[in-house]
C-alpha positions in Angstrom: 0.0 0.0 0.0 2.8 2.4 0.9 4.4 2.0 -2.6 1.0 2.7 -4.2 0.5 5.8 -2.1 4.0 7.0 -3.0 3.3 6.4 -6.7 0.1 8.4 -6.8 1.5 11.2 -4.7 4.5 11.5 -7.0 2.2 11.5 -10.1 0.1 14.3 -8.6 3.1 16.3 -7.5 4.6 16.2 -10.9 1.3 17.4 -12.5 1.1 20.4 -10.1 4.7 21.8 -10.1 6.0 19.6 -7.2 3.2 19.8 -4.7 0.9 16.8 -4.2 -2.6 17.1 -2.8 -3.8 14.5 -0.2 -7.4 14.5 -1.6 -6.3 13.6 -5.1 -4.2 10.7 -3.7 -7.1 9.4 -1.6 -9.4 9.6 -4.6 -7.0 7.5 -6.7 -6.7 4.9 -3.9 -10.4 4.5 -3.6 -10.7 4.2 -7.3 -8.1 1.4 -7.2 -9.7 -0.4 -4.2 -12.9 0.9 -2.5 -12.1 -1.1 0.6 -9.5 1.5 1.7 -12.5 3.5 3.1 -12.6 1.1 6.0 -9.2 2.2 7.2 -9.3 5.8 6.1 -8.0 7.3 9.3 -4.8 5.2 9.3 -4.3 5.6 5.6 -4.8 9.4 5.7 -2.0 9.6 8.3 0.3 7.6 6.1 -0.7 9.7 3.0 0.1 13.0 4.8 3.5 11.6 5.9 4.5 10.5 2.4 3.2 13.7 0.8 5.2 15.8 3.3 8.4 13.9 2.3 7.6 14.2 -1.5 6.7 17.9 -1.4 10.2 18.6 0.0 11.9 16.9 -2.9 13.0 18.8 -6.1 10.8 18.3 -9.1 13.5 16.5 -11.0 14.0 14.0 -8.2 10.2 13.4 -8.0 10.2 12.6 -11.8 13.2 10.3 -11.4 11.6 8.3 -8.5 8.2 8.1 -10.2 9.7 6.6 -13.4 11.4 3.9 -11.3 8.0 3.0 -9.8 6.1 3.3 -13.2 8.6 3.1 -16.1 5.8 2.9 -18.8 3.7 5.8 -17.5 4.6 8.4 -20.1 4.3 5.9 -23.0 0.8 4.8 -21.8 -0.3 8.5 -21.2 0.9 9.3 -24.8 -1.2 6.4 -26.2 -4.2 7.5 -24.1 -3.9 11.0 -25.4 -3.7 9.8 -29.0 -6.8 7.7 -28.5 -8.7 10.6 -27.0 -7.7 12.8 -30.0 -8.8 10.0 -32.4 -12.2 9.6 -30.6 -12.7 13.4 -30.7 -12.0 13.4 -34.5 -14.4 10.6 -35.2 -18.0 11.6 -35.8 -20.4 10.2 -33.2 -23.0 7.6 -34.4 -26.3 8.7 -35.7 -29.6 7.4 -34.5 -31.4 5.0 -36.9 -28.5 5.2 -39.4 -28.3 2.2 -41.7 -25.3 1.8 -44.0 -26.2 2.5 -47.6 -29.6 4.1 -46.6 -28.6 7.4 -45.1 -29.6 10.5 -47.1 -28.4 14.0 -45.9 -28.7 17.4 -47.6 -26.8 20.6 -47.9 -29.4 23.3 -48.0 -28.1 26.9 -48.6 -30.3 29.9 -49.4 -28.7 31.6 -52.4 -29.1 35.1 -50.9 -25.5 35.8 -49.9 -22.1 34.3 -49.9 -21.3 31.3 -47.7 -19.2 31.8 -44.6 -17.2 29.5 -42.2 -20.3 28.4 -40.3 -22.0 27.3 -43.5 -18.9 25.2 -44.4 -19.0 23.3 -41.1 -22.8 22.6 -41.6 -22.2 21.5 -45.2 -19.3 19.2 -44.3 -21.0 17.6 -41.3 -23.9 16.5 -43.6 -21.6 15.4 -46.3 -19.2 13.5 -44.0 -22.1 11.7 -42.3 -23.3 10.6 -45.7 -19.8 9.3 -46.4 -19.5 7.6 -43.0 -22.6 5.5 -43.8 -22.0 5.1 -47.5 -25.1 7.1 -48.2 -26.1 10.0 -50.4 -25.9 13.8 -50.0 -28.1 16.2 -51.9 -27.2 19.8 -52.7 -30.5 21.7 -52.3 -30.9 25.4 -53.0 -33.7 26.8 -50.9 -34.5 29.6 -53.4 -38.1 30.4 -52.6 -37.5 34.0 -51.6 -37.7 35.9 -55.0 -36.5 39.2 -53.5 -33.2 37.8 -52.2 -32.3 34.7 -54.2 -30.1 35.4 -57.2 -28.2 33.5 -59.9 -24.9 35.2 -58.7 -25.3 33.7 -55.2 -26.4 30.3 -56.5 -23.3 30.1 -58.8 -21.0 31.2 -56.0 -22.5 28.6 -53.7 -22.0 25.8 -56.3 -18.4 26.9 -56.6 -17.9 26.9 -52.8 -19.5 23.5 -52.3 -18.5 21.6 -55.3 -15.1 23.2 -56.2 -13.6 24.7 -53.1 -14.8 22.3 -50.4 -14.7 19.5 -53.0 -18.0 18.0 -51.8 -19.2 15.2 -54.2 -23.0 15.5 -54.0 -25.3 12.9 -55.6 -27.9 15.4 -56.8 -28.5 19.1 -57.2 -32.0 20.5 -56.6 -33.5 23.9 -56.8 -36.5 24.1 -54.5 -38.2 26.7 -56.8 -38.5 24.0 -59.4 -41.0 22.3 -57.1 -43.4 25.2 -56.9 -46.3 23.3 -58.5 -46.1 20.6 -55.8 -46.1 23.3 -53.0 -49.2 24.9 -54.6 -50.9 21.5 -54.9 -50.2 20.8 -51.2 -51.5 24.2 -50.2 -54.8 23.6 -52.1 -55.1 20.2 -50.4 -54.9 22.0 -47.0 -57.6 24.5 -48.1 -59.9 21.7 -49.2 -59.5 19.9 -45.9 -60.1 23.0 -43.9 -56.5 23.1 -42.6 -55.6 26.5 -44.0 -57.1 29.9 -44.4 -56.4 33.2 -46.1 -55.6 36.1 -43.7 -55.8 39.8 -44.4 -54.4 40.9 -41.1 -51.2 43.0 -41.2 -48.1 41.4 -39.6 -48.3 43.5 -36.5 -51.9 42.3 -35.8 -50.9 38.7 -36.4 -48.0 39.0 -33.9 -50.4 40.6 -31.3 -52.9 37.8 -31.7 -50.1 35.3 -31.2 -48.8 37.0 -28.1 -52.3 37.3 -26.7 -53.3 33.8 -27.9 -56.4 35.2 -29.5 -58.1 33.6 -32.5 -57.8 35.6 -35.7 -61.2 36.6 -37.2 -60.0 35.3 -40.6 -60.2 31.8 -39.1 -64.0 31.9 -39.5 -64.0 32.6 -43.3 -66.0 30.2 -45.4 -64.2 27.7 -47.6 -65.6 29.5 -50.6 -64.1 32.8 -49.6 -60.8 31.2 -48.8 -60.7 29.4 -52.2 -61.6 32.7 -54.0 -58.9 34.7 -52.2 -56.4 32.0 -52.8 -57.1 32.1 -56.5 -56.8 35.9 -56.4 -53.4 35.5 -54.7 -52.2 33.0 -57.3 -53.2 35.2 -60.2 -51.8 38.4 -58.6 -55.2 40.2 -58.5 -54.7 41.5 -55.0 -52.2 44.0 -53.6 -48.8 42.6 -52.7 -48.7 41.9 -48.9 -52.5 42.2 -48.5 -53.1 38.4 -48.0 -51.3 35.4 -46.6 -52.2 31.8 -46.3 -52.0 30.4 -42.8 -52.0 26.9 -41.4 -54.9 26.3 -39.0 -53.5 24.7 -35.9 -54.3 26.5 -32.6 -53.7 30.1 -31.4 -53.5 28.8 -27.8 -50.7 26.3 -28.5 -47.9 26.4 -25.9 -45.3 26.7 -28.8 -45.7 30.1 -30.3 -44.4 28.8 -33.7 -47.5 26.6 -33.9 -50.0 29.4 -33.5 -51.4 29.4 -37.1 -48.1 30.1 -38.9 -48.0 31.8 -42.3 -47.2 29.2 -44.9 -47.5 31.2 -48.1 -47.1 34.9 -48.9 -47.5 37.2 -51.9 -44.4 38.4 -53.8 -44.5 40.0 -57.2 -40.8 40.3 -57.5 -39.4 38.4 -60.5 -37.6 35.3 -59.6 -34.1 34.7 -61.0 -35.1 31.2 -62.2 -39.0 31.2 -62.4 -39.3 34.8 -63.7 -42.9 36.0 -63.0 -44.6 32.7 -63.2 -45.6 32.6 -59.5 -47.1 35.2 -57.2 -47.4 33.0 -54.1 -44.3 31.7 -52.4 -44.0 29.2 -49.5 -42.4 30.2 -46.2 -39.3 28.5 -45.0 -40.9 26.0 -42.6 -43.4 24.8 -45.2 -41.0 24.4 -48.1 -38.3 22.9 -45.8 -40.6 20.4 -44.2 -42.2 19.3 -47.5 -38.8 19.2 -49.3 -37.2 16.9 -46.6 -40.1 14.5 -47.1 -40.2 14.6 -50.9 -36.4 14.0 -51.1 -36.7 11.2 -48.5 -33.9 12.8 -46.4 -33.2 10.5 -43.5 -31.0 12.7 -41.3 -30.7 16.4 -40.9 -27.7 17.9 -39.1 -28.1 21.6 -38.3 -27.5 24.2 -35.6 -29.8 24.5 -32.7 -31.3 27.8 -33.7 -34.0 25.8 -35.5 -35.0 23.9 -32.4 -38.4 25.6 -31.9 -39.3 24.8 -35.5 -39.0 21.1 -35.4 -42.5 20.6 -34.0 -44.0 22.6 -36.8 -42.1 21.0 -39.5 -42.9 17.5 -38.3 -46.6 18.6 -38.1 -46.6 19.7 -41.7 -45.1 16.5 -42.9 -47.7 14.5 -41.0 -50.4 16.4 -42.8 -49.1 14.9 -46.1 -48.0 11.5 -44.8 -44.4 12.4 -45.5 -41.6 10.7 -43.4 -39.8 12.7 -40.7 -36.0 12.7 -40.8 -33.9 12.2 -37.7 -32.8 15.7 -36.7 -29.5 16.0 -34.9 -28.7 19.5 -33.7 -25.4 21.0 -32.7 -24.5 24.3 -31.0 -23.9 27.4 -32.9 -20.5 29.0 -32.9 -19.5 32.6 -33.4 -16.3 33.6 -35.1 -14.7 36.1 -32.7 -14.5 39.6 -34.2 -16.0 38.6 -37.6 -19.2 39.9 -39.3 -21.2 37.0 -40.7 -24.7 38.6 -41.1 -25.4 39.0 -44.8 -27.2 42.3 -44.3 -24.4 43.9 -42.4 -21.8 42.7 -45.0 -23.9 44.2 -47.8 -24.1 47.5 -46.0 -20.3 47.6 -45.5 -19.7 46.7 -49.2 -22.2 49.3 -50.4 -20.7 52.0 -48.2 -17.2 51.2 -49.6 -15.9 50.0 -46.2 -15.3 46.5 -47.6 -13.8 45.6 -50.9 -16.5 42.9 -51.6 -17.6 39.6 -50.3 -14.0 38.4 -50.4 -12.6 41.2 -48.3 -9.8 39.7 -46.2 -11.5 40.9 -43.0 -14.4 38.6 -43.6 -14.8 34.8 -43.0 -16.8 34.2 -46.2 -15.5 31.2 -48.1 -14.6 33.6 -50.9 -12.3 35.5 -48.6 -10.8 32.5 -46.9 -10.1 30.9 -50.3 -8.3 34.0 -51.5 -6.3 34.1 -48.3 -5.1 30.5 -48.7 -7.2 28.4 -46.4 -7.0 24.9 -47.9 -10.1 22.7 -48.1 -8.7 20.1 -45.8 -8.7 22.7 -43.0 -12.5 22.9 -43.1 -12.8 19.1 -42.8 -10.5 19.0 -39.8 -12.3 22.0 -38.2 -15.7 20.2 -38.7 -14.4 17.2 -36.9 -13.0 19.3 -34.0 -16.2 21.2 -33.6 -18.3 18.1 -34.3 -21.7 17.8 -32.8 -21.0 19.8 -29.6 -24.1 21.0 -27.7 -22.3 23.9 -26.1 -22.4 27.3 -27.8 -18.9 28.6 -28.3 -16.7 31.4 -29.7 -14.3 30.3 -32.4 -11.2 32.4 -32.8 -9.6 32.6 -36.3 -6.4 31.3 -34.7 -8.1 27.8 -34.4 -8.5 27.4 -38.2 -5.2 29.1 -38.7 -3.5 26.5 -36.5 -5.1 23.7 -38.5 -4.3 25.2 -41.8 -0.7 25.9 -40.7 -0.1 22.2 -40.0 -1.4 21.3 -43.5 0.6 24.0 -45.3 3.8 23.4 -43.4 4.2 20.0 -45.0 4.2 21.3 -48.6 4.5 25.1 -48.8 7.7 26.3 -50.5 9.9 28.8 -48.6 11.0 32.1 -49.9 12.4 35.4 -48.6 10.3 38.6 -48.5 11.7 41.9 -47.2 9.0 44.4 -46.1 10.2 48.0 -45.7 13.6 47.1 -47.3 16.8 48.9 -46.4 19.9 48.5 -48.6 23.1 47.7 -46.8 26.7 47.1 -47.7 28.5 44.4 -45.7 32.2 45.3 -45.5 34.5 42.5 -46.6 31.7 40.1 -47.4 33.0 37.3 -49.7 31.4 36.5 -53.0 29.4 33.2 -52.8 27.1 31.0 -54.8 24.4 29.9 -52.4 21.6 27.4 -52.9 18.7 27.3 -50.4 16.0 24.7 -50.0 12.5 25.2 -51.3 11.3 23.1 -48.3 13.4 22.1 -45.3 12.3 18.4 -45.5 10.7 17.7 -48.9 12.5 19.6 -51.6 16.2 20.4 -51.3 17.8 23.2 -53.3 16.0 25.2 -56.0 16.8 28.8 -54.8 20.0 30.1 -56.1 21.8 33.4 -55.1 25.0 35.1 -56.3 26.1 36.8 -53.1 28.4 39.8 -53.0 28.6 42.6 -50.5 25.3 44.4 -51.3 22.0 43.3 -49.6 18.5 44.3 -48.6 17.3 43.6 -45.1 14.2 45.0 -43.4 14.6 48.3 -41.7 13.1 46.8 -38.5 15.8 44.1 -38.5 18.6 46.6 -39.1 17.3 48.8 -36.2 17.0 45.8 -33.9 20.7 44.8 -34.3 22.6 46.3 -31.4 26.0 48.0 -31.7 28.8 45.3 -31.7 26.2 42.5 -31.9 26.9 39.4 -33.9 24.0 38.3 -36.1 23.6 35.9 -39.0 22.1 36.4 -42.4 20.1 33.1 -42.7 22.2 30.3 -44.3 24.7 32.9 -45.6 27.2 34.6 -43.2 27.8 36.1 -39.8 28.0 39.9 -39.4 28.4 42.6 -36.8 27.2 46.1 -36.5 29.8 48.8 -35.8 29.2 52.5 -35.9 25.9 51.9 -37.7 27.6 49.9 -40.5 27.7 46.2 -41.1 30.9 44.1 -41.3 31.5 40.5 -42.3 32.6 38.3 -39.4 32.6 34.7 -40.5 30.7 32.0 -42.5 30.4 29.1 -40.2 27.3 28.4 -38.1 29.2 27.3 -35.1 30.6 30.8 -34.5 27.0 32.2 -34.6 25.8 29.5 -32.1 28.5 30.5 -29.7 28.2 34.3 -29.9 25.3 35.2 -32.1 22.1 37.0 -31.0 19.6 36.7 -33.9 19.1 35.3 -37.5 17.6 37.6 -40.1 16.7 37.0 -43.7 18.0 38.9 -46.7 18.0 39.5 -50.4 20.8 40.4 -52.8 20.6 44.0 -54.0 20.5 43.1 -57.7 18.3 40.0 -57.9 14.8 40.7 -56.5 11.4 41.8 -57.5 8.8 44.2 -56.0 5.8 42.5 -54.5 2.7 43.5 -52.5 1.0 41.6 -49.7 -2.7 42.3 -48.8 -2.9 41.9 -45.0 -5.9 40.7 -42.9 -6.8 44.3 -42.1 -7.0 45.1 -45.9 -3.8 47.2 -45.8 -1.1 46.6 -48.3 2.4 45.8 -47.2 5.0 46.5 -50.0 8.5 45.0 -50.2 11.0 42.9 -52.1 11.0 39.1 -52.8 13.5 36.8 -54.3 13.0 36.2 -58.1 12.4 32.5 -57.5 8.8 33.3 -56.8 8.2 34.0 -60.5 8.0 30.2 -60.9 5.0 29.7 -58.6 1.5 29.6 -60.0 -1.5 31.9 -59.1 -3.3 30.2 -56.3 -0.2 28.6 -54.7 0.4 29.2 -51.0 4.0 29.7 -50.0 5.8 30.8 -46.8 7.7 34.0 -46.6 10.2 33.0 -43.9 9.8 35.0 -40.7 6.8 36.7 -42.1 4.0 34.2 -42.8 2.1 32.1 -45.3 0.8 33.9 -48.3 -1.2 33.0 -51.4 -0.3 34.3 -54.9 -3.4 36.1 -56.0 -2.1 37.8 -59.2 1.3 38.6 -60.7 3.5 39.7 -57.8 0.5 40.3 -55.5 -0.1 38.1 -52.5 -2.8 37.7 -49.9 -1.6 37.1 -46.3 -2.9 33.8 -45.0 -1.6 33.7 -41.4 1.7 33.4 -39.6 
């Protein structure tokens, strides 16, 4: 028992900077053998004696003794950590999911550009379809003629199919099913389950709050059918009538209090033109569409939770199957604007360059910055199906993206705010540097003399008499504000050097611009080797950050 106490006390002390806690040790012992509770008084005395001895030991001695008692501890902990990470990255099982039978959907509204949150939603639905060898449908919910446009639909297809590389089994435009929606609406009217309402929206809201029946509920079927036909043909003023589902104005769920299921809109539709004057509301078209497409599983954020009851009710009216709905918590991207209305206003006012402004987290912006598709897949697994609302900092996706880029991004030198310097007595050299420290050796050739460019900041930060190194080139010192050659070998730098800075030769470079995350442009010089990279390639400017080539000699900053 004494050896076991000592082992747990050492383990706890090492975790907490050399100081073990008696309570933690007691907990471990009980977990190992519940019978110790019977002799708790004697055992507690022994624990306190051992902890007093251990807490007086240096941390290194504690580690040394602990490893003698449990030589495999760190190896086992490493394996446990790996397993926990693996489990976190695996999608949890879905209820009623049968391999080969799962059908999910990606359902954007083509009224704005997709952002980071949409990407996570799209990928969760897609990855679950893949997990169960099922199908995934791309469904454009384009039944709002005022907001849906071809521009947004095209952008979304590009985001989903090209950028995120999602392989959908079918693409559907909900507006193509308008005849079916109208048919279902007329079935409801015939069965007495829907009525036309002439109340303004403020009055409808008041009736709902007060749980008072709307007078329009008492209209005869004949009047309802006549007004519905007038709505369909556009004979009434836009906004003067709606079609409402007759449920109960006293229902405990406010969403169920006779919701509007069709409205009038005379705006031309980007796809259906002026063919239709009545348009289904979101809950109606969404519920019907899930049933018609035989979607088995819906994965979406919990903002729609109150609407599940209504959507299930609508499907029951038409004997359509209900999907299994799995909700996850919403996450906010810290400091980022994601509301389409706000972004439009910022663009129209000239504050933003467009939907791909580097300050945004739209997929357009992230693509131009150099976030690779694999980063979104990894992020979706990390966020997963968490039920807790959270704030997501951009640094999280940057960290994931950095690991992916680090394996393949070519390295180059970029000098912001360049300062030309002469290094006295510098020898001429032919230097070849690696495109990648591990994967691609060589490829960057320089003819070095005594004339260089370094950043003004680096020059200013070198102290008088200080030895520093031009990366993979030579060692220098600063004397009287001038630079002098000291030596070539790395060992001298390791013994006396203070910092390593990057450089360019004065006669072999090109001017480049980098658009930064705050939309400001940083100008500088880069090595001529970058002329070999292609537009869209992401490279690393050493000691500066990862950047994506957007156009000739113009880069977008990705992250550090």
